[in-house]
N, C-alpha and C positions, 0 to 999 in steps of 0.2 A: 551538486550539493546533496540532493536527496538520495543519490546512489550510495554515498557514504553512510547515511543513516540506515539503509537496508543492509549494508555489510554487517552491521551490528546484530541483525536478526538472522542472517544466513550463517554466520560463523558459530553462533550458539547452537543452532540445529545440528551442525556437524560436530561441535565439541561435545555435545551430549550423547553422541553415539558411542557406546562402549567398544565397538569393533575397531574404532580408529583413535580413541582418546581415553585417557584415564580420569576424565573429569568426574564422571558419576562415581567412580570408586573413590577418588580423592575426597569428594564431598559427601560420601555415603548416601547416595540417592538411589531410589527405585524409580519405576516407570511413572508412578503417580506424581512423585516429587519432580521428575523430569518435566511433565506437562505443566506443573505449577511453576517451576522455575522459568520455563520459556514463556508462559502466559502472563505472569505477574507484571511484565513490562507494560501490558495493555491496561492494567488497572491504574498505573501512573499516567499512561498516555491519554486518559480521559480528562484529567484535571485542568489543563490549560487550553483545551480546544476552543471553547467559547470565548474566554479572555483573549486568546491568540487571534481569533477572527475579528474581535472588536478592535484590538490594538493595531492589527494590520490595516483595517479599514480606516481608522481614525488617526493613526500615527504613522507608522512606516513598516511595511513588510520587510524591507531590506535591513533595517536596523534591528528589528525583532529577531529575524533569522540569524543575524550575525551574533547576537547574544546567545541564541540557542546552540549554535556551533560550538562555542566555548564550553557551555554547560554540558552538552552530551559528550564532548571529547573527554572531559574530566571523568564523567561517570563511566564511559566505556572503558577507559584505562583502569578505573577503580574495580570494575568487574574481574579484570585479570589479577588483581591483588587479593581477591577473596580467599580466605583459608577455611571457611566453613559454609555449609549450605545456607544458613541464615544470612551470613554476610553477602553472599552472592545474590540472594533473593532481594535484600534491601537495596543493594546497589543497582540491581536490574530494574527495580521499581523506579528509583530516581532517574535512571536513564530514560524510562518512559516519560516521566514528568519533563525532563529536559527537552525531548523531542516533540512534545505534544502540541506546541504552538506552530510548528513548522508546516504541517499539512494545510490548515486553513489559511495561513499567511501566504503560502504559494498559490492556492486557488485565487485568492484576492489579487495577487501580483499578476497572474495570467489574465484575469478578467480586466485588469487595468491596461492590458497591452493588446489582447487579441479580440477582433470582432467575432460576432456569432458564427459567421461562415467558416471560420478557421479554428473555432474553439475546441472541437473534438480532437483534431489533429494536435493542437497545442497541448491538450491534456494527455493525449497518448504519447507524444514525444517526451514530455516531462516524466510521465509514469513509466516510461521504458526503463527508468532507474530501477524499478522493482525486479523485473526478470534479468536485466543486465548485471545488477549487483550480485545476483546469485550465479549467473553463468560466468561472470568475470572473476568473481572472488572465490567461488567454491573450490576450483583447482588449487588456487594459491593458499586458501585456508587449509585445505587437505595436506598440502606440502608443509606448511608451517606447523601444523599439528604433529606431523610425523617427524619433523626436524627439531622443533623447539618446545613442543608441549602446549597444552591449552592456555596456560596462564601468560606466557610470552606472546602467544598468537593474539590474544585479546588486547594486550597492551600495545603491541605493534600496530594492529589495525585500528585501535582507539585513537592513534595519533593523526589519522587522516583528516579529521575536521580542521585541525590547526593548520594543516598544509593548505587547505582549500580556502580558509578564512580571508586572507588578503585578496585572492582572486575575486571572491564574492563581493567584498566591500568595494573594490575599485571598478568592477565591471557592471554591476547591477544598479538599475535605477527604478524607482517606484512607478513612474509614469513616462509616457513618450515625451511629454513637455520638459522632463528633467534630463533627457538624454542628449548629449552633444554629438553622438556618433551616427545620428540619422538626419536626413535632409529635412529642410523646413517643410517641403511639400508633403513628405510622408508623415511627418509629425502632425501637421494640420489635418491630414486625411484621417489618421488614426483617432485623434482627439474628437473630431467632428462625428465620425461614425460611431465611436463608442458613447458619446454623449447622446446622440439620437437614439441608440438602442436602449440606453439607460432611461431616457424620458419615456419610451414606449412601455417600460415595465412599472413605472410609477402609477399606483392606483389613484383614481380620482378623489377618493376619501382616504384619510389617514388610517392606517391599520396598525395596531399596537404590536410590539414584538411578541407578547404573549399569545395574541390571536394567531400570529404566524406560526408559532411553535405548535399550536393546536390544530393546524391545518392537517387534514388526513393525509395529503400527499407527503408531508414531512414525516409522518409516522410510517408511511410505506417505505420511504427512503431509509429510515432507521432500521426497519425490519430487514429489508433487502440487504443492507450493508453489514448488518450483524451476521446474517447467514453466509454472506460472502467471506467475511473474515474468519468465521468458523472453519470454512473449507480451506482457505489460503494457508492459515497458520497450523491447522490440524494436520494438513498434508505435508507442509514444509517441515514440521517438527519430527514427524514420524515417517517421512518418505524413505529414509535410509533403511527402514525396517525390511522393506521388500528387497534390498540389496544384500541383506545378510546371507551368510552361508554360501556365497557364490565365489568366494576366494579372491575378491578384489583387493587391491592395495589401497592405501589412503588416497593416493593420487587418482587412481581409477574410480574410487568412490566420489571424489570431487567432480570428476568429468561426467560420470553418469548422473550425479545430482544436478549438474549444470544444464544438460541437454534439454530437458523439458522447458527450461526458462529461456533458452535460446529460441526454441519454437514459439514461446510466448511473445517475444519481441516482434517476430514476424506477424503473428496473429493481431497484435495490438495495432501495428501500422496499417495493415489491410482493413481491419474493421473500422478504425477511425476515419481512414480515407473515404471508405464507401459511405459512412454515415454523414460525413460532411458533403460528399458529392450529391447524395439524395436528400439531405436535410432531415432524414428520419433518425430517431433516437431509440425509441422503446423497443422496436423489433431487433435492432442491433444488439441491445442489452440482452434481450430474451434469448436470441440465437446462441450467444456465447455461453449462457448458463445452461442451456439445454445440452450443448456439446459436452460441457464439463460434467454435469450430473450423470448423463448416460455413460460416459466414458469411465467415470469413477466407479460406478456400479459394475460395469463390464470388466474392469481391472480386478475386481474382487471375484467375479464369476470365473475368470480365466487365471486365477491365482496359482493354479497348479503348473502353469507354463510361464516361466519367468519372463521371457522376452516378449510374449504376447501381453502379459499383464503390464509390463514396463511400457510397452507401446501405447496402451490405453492411458496410462498415467501421463504420457507425453502429450495427450490430448485433453486430459482432465484438468491439468494444472493451468494451461493458458486461459481457459474459459473466464474465470473471475477477473483476471487482469485485463483481458481484451474487452470485457464488458464495462470497465470503469471509465474509459474515455467518453463514450456517449452518455453514460450515467451522470457524470459530473457536468457534462455539457447541458443536460436537462436542468440541473440546479442553476447554472449560470444564465440560462436563457429564460427562466421563469421567476427569478427573484430580483427585486430591486436592489441596485448596487449598495444602498445604505444599510441593508440588513443581510446581504448575501454572505459576508464572512462569518457573522454570528450564527446564522442558521446552518450553514455548511459545517461550522465548528461543532454545532450540536449533533448533526448527523454523523460526523466523523467520530465524535466522542463516544456516543452510545453504540454506534455501529462497531467501533473497535473493541468493545467488550467481548465481541466474538473472537478477537485475537487471544483472549484468556480462556473463554469457554471452549473453543475448538481444541487446542492442545490438552486442556484439562480433561475434556470428555474422552478424547482418544486415549490419553494415558490411563484414565480410570477403567475404560472398557478393555484395554489391552492387559492391564493388570488382572482384571476379573476373568477374562476369557482367553488370555495368552495368545491373542491374535488381533490384528487390526481390521479383520474382515467386517465385523459388525459396525465398528466405528466408521470405516470408510464408506460403508453402505449408507449409514445415517447422514454422513456429509454429502453424499451424492443425492440423497432424497431432499436435503436442504437446498441443494442447487436447483432442483426441479421446482420446488416451491418458489424460488426466485424467478423462474420463468413466468409464473402467473403474476407475481408482484410487479414485474417489469411493465406489464400492460396497464397497471394502475397508476404509473407515474404520470404527471401532468404533461400535456402537449405544449410545446413551445409555440410562441407567436410566429408568424411568417417572418422570414429573415429580412432585415433592412439592407437594401442594396443601393448604395449611392450611384448616381449617374456617372460620376467620374472619380478617378483616384488621384487627381492632381489638385 
């Protein structure tokens, strides 16, 4: 489900590259407008994060996401019908609104199913959608762009949510107790374990939601996630810049664009597995951001050698993604179930403003200095700031381990 939402972000990054698409020429866009068009999605993406987390916790994550699938499929296809820059910008904004409730709803759904000892891996396997959407769809998007043009490509890939909707509706359940496809023993084990873990997180005295929002750890999570998204989407939108003037075809562009995200999938699995094995979260977050920040800066230092610079980008891009599994595990392990969806919606909402700020900053600096060197160096520095912020995240309580799984 979430892979299809990331296709809508990957295909725009490729469509906005003038080397392989006429989109910028057709809509009369410069690099600054390119960054704005890619980033405005995230201004809409803020709007339903907190309501989405609330509805998922109090109503149904399954039903909420089903409605979102319909809405974002319509908006994604609408982007392909745009005739002017302003039309595309408005449609892209509403695409962000349509997808904004999905992330917190999915976090709530995972917390309803996976105990603490499995949660980092659960987060990682779900968030594999992000690199896999790029690695899997970039070559196809490149081919569609070369064969049919950017408008038909956006319309065709915008149909994917409608194909997935019936699978989602009939296969997903909000809680283990609602699922008929697991044994009674496993269902009881999950419900008991999750309830015990939830009880451990409930404070002895009632704490208001406003007080939770004012907690310094929440502010740290917002700042870290903001810088994270600046790097992720600043790099994604302008990554093809370093591929220019190398004589690659549209398909080769797509393959080279996809390789760092294939590496990302491996890094996510390994980092989340080790985080769950050791029960440690903050160091696993910090290590990935350190790898990303240093590699991004080194890619600029070695920009004169294409393949060396590209190799460092293959290490820079995986870092933020691989750090997210233990990052969101921290949130799930330190927040009571009753407010988790709302607070994580807040973190995701304001953190995703970096998805607008990153492409806009890179586009503005590239227009001013005719290069991405300064912009990518700034993004790398932001990743190194995240290393320090990671050690300010709250520590989770010791894991609850039942004596028996029967």
